[in-house]
C-alpha positions as CSV (number, residue, x, y, z in Angstrom):
1,M,-12.4,2.1,17.6
2,P,-10.0,-0.9,17.7
3,P,-11.2,-4.2,18.6
4,P,-10.9,-6.0,22.1
5,A,-8.6,-7.7,23.4
6,E,-10.6,-11.0,23.7
7,N,-10.2,-10.8,19.8
8,L,-6.9,-11.3,19.7
9,P,-6.8,-15.0,20.0
10,L,-9.2,-15.0,16.9
11,F,-7.0,-12.8,15.2
12,Q,-4.1,-14.5,15.4
13,S,-5.5,-17.9,14.2
14,W,-6.7,-16.3,11.1
15,L,-3.4,-14.9,10.3
16,S,-1.4,-18.2,10.7
17,A,-3.9,-20.1,8.7
18,H,-4.3,-17.5,6.1
19,R,-0.9,-15.0,6.1
20,G,-0.3,-16.3,2.7
21,I,-3.1,-14.1,1.6
22,V,-1.2,-10.8,3.1
23,V,2.0,-12.1,1.6
24,K,0.3,-12.3,-1.3
25,V,-1.3,-9.1,-1.9
26,A,1.6,-7.2,-1.0
27,R,3.9,-8.8,-3.5
28,S,1.5,-8.5,-6.1
29,F,0.6,-4.4,-5.5
30,A,4.0,-3.0,-4.5
31,S,6.7,-2.1,-6.3
32,S,10.0,-2.2,-3.7
33,P,11.1,-4.6,-1.2
34,A,10.3,-1.9,1.5
35,D,7.0,-1.1,-0.2
36,V,6.2,-4.4,0.0
37,K,7.2,-4.6,3.9
38,D,5.1,-1.2,4.5
39,L,1.8,-2.3,2.8
40,Q,2.3,-5.6,5.0
41,Q,1.9,-3.5,7.9
42,E,-1.0,-1.6,6.7
43,L,-2.6,-4.9,5.6
44,L,-2.3,-6.4,9.2
45,L,-3.3,-2.9,11.1
46,Q,-6.0,-2.3,8.4
47,L,-7.6,-6.7,9.4
48,W,-7.0,-5.8,13.0
49,L,-9.4,-2.5,13.1
50,S,-11.9,-4.0,11.1
51,L,-12.2,-7.4,12.8
52,P,-15.3,-5.7,14.7
53,N,-17.2,-5.5,11.0
54,F,-16.8,-9.0,10.3
55,A,-20.7,-9.9,10.0
56,G,-19.6,-14.1,9.6
57,Q,-21.1,-14.1,6.1
58,A,-18.5,-14.9,4.2
59,K,-15.9,-17.2,5.2
60,P,-12.7,-15.8,6.9
61,S,-10.4,-15.9,3.8
62,T,-12.5,-14.4,1.7
63,W,-12.8,-11.3,4.3
64,I,-9.2,-11.2,4.7
65,Y,-8.7,-11.4,0.7
66,R,-11.3,-8.4,0.6
67,V,-10.0,-6.1,3.1
68,C,-6.4,-6.7,1.8
69,L,-7.7,-5.9,-1.5
70,N,-9.0,-2.9,-0.6
71,T,-6.6,-1.2,1.2
72,A,-3.7,-2.1,-1.2
73,L,-5.8,0.0,-3.6
74,M,-5.5,2.5,-1.4
75,F,-2.0,2.2,-1.3
76,R,-1.3,2.4,-4.7
77,R,-3.5,5.1,-5.4
78,G,-1.4,7.0,-2.3
79,A,1.8,6.1,-3.8
80,A,0.8,7.2,-7.1
81,R,0.0,10.5,-5.6
82,R,2.9,10.9,-4.0
83,D,5.2,9.9,-7.0
84,R,3.4,12.7,-9.0
85,R,4.6,15.6,-5.6
86,L,7.4,14.1,-5.5
87,A,8.8,14.3,-8.8
88,P,10.4,17.7,-8.9
89,T,10.1,18.8,-12.8
90,C,11.2,21.9,-14.2
91,P,8.7,24.0,-16.1
92,Y,11.2,24.4,-19.0
93,S,11.1,20.6,-19.8
94,S,9.3,20.0,-23.4
95,S,9.8,16.0,-22.1
96,P,6.8,15.9,-19.0
97,G,8.7,13.8,-15.6
98,T,12.0,15.2,-16.7
99,T,13.8,15.7,-13.3
100,L,15.3,19.0,-12.9
101,S,18.7,18.0,-12.3
102,I,19.0,16.8,-16.1
103,N,16.8,19.9,-17.1
104,L,19.8,22.2,-15.0
105,K,22.5,20.0,-17.9
106,K,20.1,21.0,-20.6
107,T,19.6,24.7,-20.0
108,S,23.4,25.6,-18.9
109,V,24.5,24.6,-22.9
110,F,22.8,28.0,-23.4
111,L,24.6,30.2,-20.6
């Protein structure tokens, strides 16, 4: 459940003070500019959704960093899974990760 609307000013003030944490974590964990933007959006969403869980036991900057770090780790795991599923491989290849188009060129020599 999203936080109540009265938390918006607090959230905005924290982001204006600690926006660098979000940017730094996104740049550290994403491999392309498009992924950096996607990850930044995911980090901001998770920060907003996690706001009701902030117990005040840590500084806001520490809490923001931990939420961003955990979200970025999950993003990286998901990206690794997506990459494995999207990379088509040829069953006739002796080297893993060789794409289908390269293998088709190799096998056409034998036809």
